[in-house]
Residue, then its C-alpha position, 0 to 999 in steps of 0.5 A: m658226575d658233580f651234584e648240579t649235573i646229577k640233579k639237572d639230569a634227574q629233573s629233566s627225566f623223572m616224574p616229579t614225585y619226590q621232594r628231594f634233599e640237596i644231596a647225592p650220595v655216591k658210596g658209604k660204610g656202616a652209617t656214614l655216607q659220602d657224596a659226589g663232592g666228598r662230603e661225609f654225612i651221618d645217616f640216621t635214615s637207612g633209606i627209610g628204614v631199609n639198609s639194616l646193615g648199613y652201607s657196604h657190609d662185607g658179608w651182604v656184598k659178598a653174598v649178593s655178588n656170588q649170587a648175581a655171578a651165578l644166577q640172577h633170576i629164574s622165575n617161580l616156575y622153578y625151584n631155586s636154593a637161595q629162595t628156599q633157604l631164605a623162606k626156611t629161615l624166615c619161617g623158623r625165626s618168625g614162628y610162622d609156617a608159610v611165606f610169599l615173597a614179593n618185591s615191596g611192602a605194599e606188595a606184601n600187604e596186597c598178598a595179605l589182603k587177598l589171602a584174607r579175603k579168600y579165606s573168608f570166601d572159602n569159609y563163609g562165601p561172598g559178602r565178607g570181604t571188608v577190611l578194617s584198618l586204624q586211622n592214622s595208618f599207612h599200608g602202601r601206595t598201590l590202590a588197595t593198600i593206599t585205601a587201607t591207609g587210614q589218612e584222608e590226605y592219601h584219599q585224593y585224585f585216584l578215584p574210584f578207590p577200591e570197595g571194602f575198606r573201613y577205619t576205626p580209631a587206634n586204642d579204642i576197643a569198644l569202637l572196634d567191636e562195633a566196627m566188626t560187622p558180619d561183612v568183616c574178614a580182617l583187621i590190619i594194624e601197625f604195632i607202631q604207626g611209623e609214617g603216622g608219627v611213630l605212635p605205638l599202640e597200647p598193649e591192652f588194645v592190641q591184646a583185646a583186638k586179637a581176642l576179638c578177632d579170634e572170637k569172630d574169625v576175623l584174621l588179624i594182619a600185622d603190617e611189620v614192613q617198618t617195625g620188623i627185622g630187628r628195627t625195635g629190638k625184637f625180630f618183629a615187634r609183635e613180641h613187645f605185645g605178646i601176640k601172634p597175628d594170623v598174617l604178618t607182612s615184612a619188607k624194608g630192612l629184610g633186604n638191606g637195600l635190594p627189593i624184597g617183601a614177605c607175607l607170612c601166615t600160620a599153618q591154618l592159612s598156608g594153603v589158601l592161596s592156591p596155584g593161580t591165585h597169586g604170583s609174582t615175576f620177580g618176587g623171591n628174586p635169588v639175588a635179593c634173597a641171598g642178601a636177605k639171608v645175610v640179614l636174618d643171620y646177622l640178627t642174633d639175640d645179642v645184636l638184638r639186645d645191642i640194638t635195644e641198648k643203642g636205642e635207649y641211648l639215642k633216645a637219652e641223647l635226644e631227650k638232653l636237647s633243649e628244643v626236643e619236647f618228647v621222644r617216642g618209639k622202640g629200639l632204633m625206630l624213634a620220633a622226636g617232637l619239637k618245641n618251636k622249630k618245624a621238623k621239615e626245615v630242621a631236616a633240610a638244615c641237617v643235610e647242610k651240616g652233614l646228618l640225614v634225618l627223616t620226618a613223620k607228621e610234625c616230628l623228627r624221625f630216626l631210623p639209623p642202620l641197625v649197625v650204627t656205632y655209638d661214635e656215629i650216634d654221638k656225631g649225629i646228635k652233635i649236628l642236630a644239637d647245632v642245627l636246633e641252637q640256630 
């Protein structure tokens, strides 16, 4: 199908929930895509931080294909080895003791919120179910996770929103302490606020917040849906901050393109969600788990160091561009502020020239596949430089 046919059929069939760029990719390899007309694009988005191994990774394709040919779904009423192998590996690599497998980041965060409220109910009874989150945060698009999101622009249209959520500024420990009233059961944070503009939290705030949570027996939930699975040069971004949250959520890059989410917890919390209190029909799907296991096996210490070095290289190349005012972030999760141009207009112009980039607030956002090569980085930077000079 040619692009115009694809576009026309899409516009006539879908709810108009997305503002799509003028491109219809059909295949790719590594960090390079090809559209229906044969045009090539350097991809600095990886499907919004999802395609961690890029496109058509040989080992991932083989594992997914083999699992699909053997057993595509069995439900969580039965054991299956693909799911179990992933859970064991994920717990071992992350340092956590138990995991619930879901289908997305929002679902993983929903699990974390339910876990926190039930832990509090089990230990303190009713009336202690309030969840604190940070202003400028983003935690998903379900009613609960969009309510936990600390951005007013998302709190429209869908009233009434669930009760029991409050917001406090990032990096202000005094106001966080004030917000931790006796009804609070959890604090959920992103170590780097991705949709909020790729804004890293201050390490001192994170460490003080963890100490405050421990003091008050308030669970600290880390939303690592975007920052996890090697994205920042560490297996999880929590390692940059020297703490271990009580609960940690993951998704996006874990599946390399197949829907999967994970809610990890410490041993103390491992039995809180008992049979019947939570579940999922598709969560832990064998095909998705087989693909995710390849991702985890790929992320060796050497690969994580390589991701850090590529991130430093990309950051340095971005900082050379005269239109770029600043670059922030960690590893291959970066944002660039522009001096004069508008990020959304630049992103659209980049597509026309053969480069896919994202935006976050007023910044350009870069989440290339973790396997991106230096040659692909150089090609992408050249395209971006040409667009910025126009």
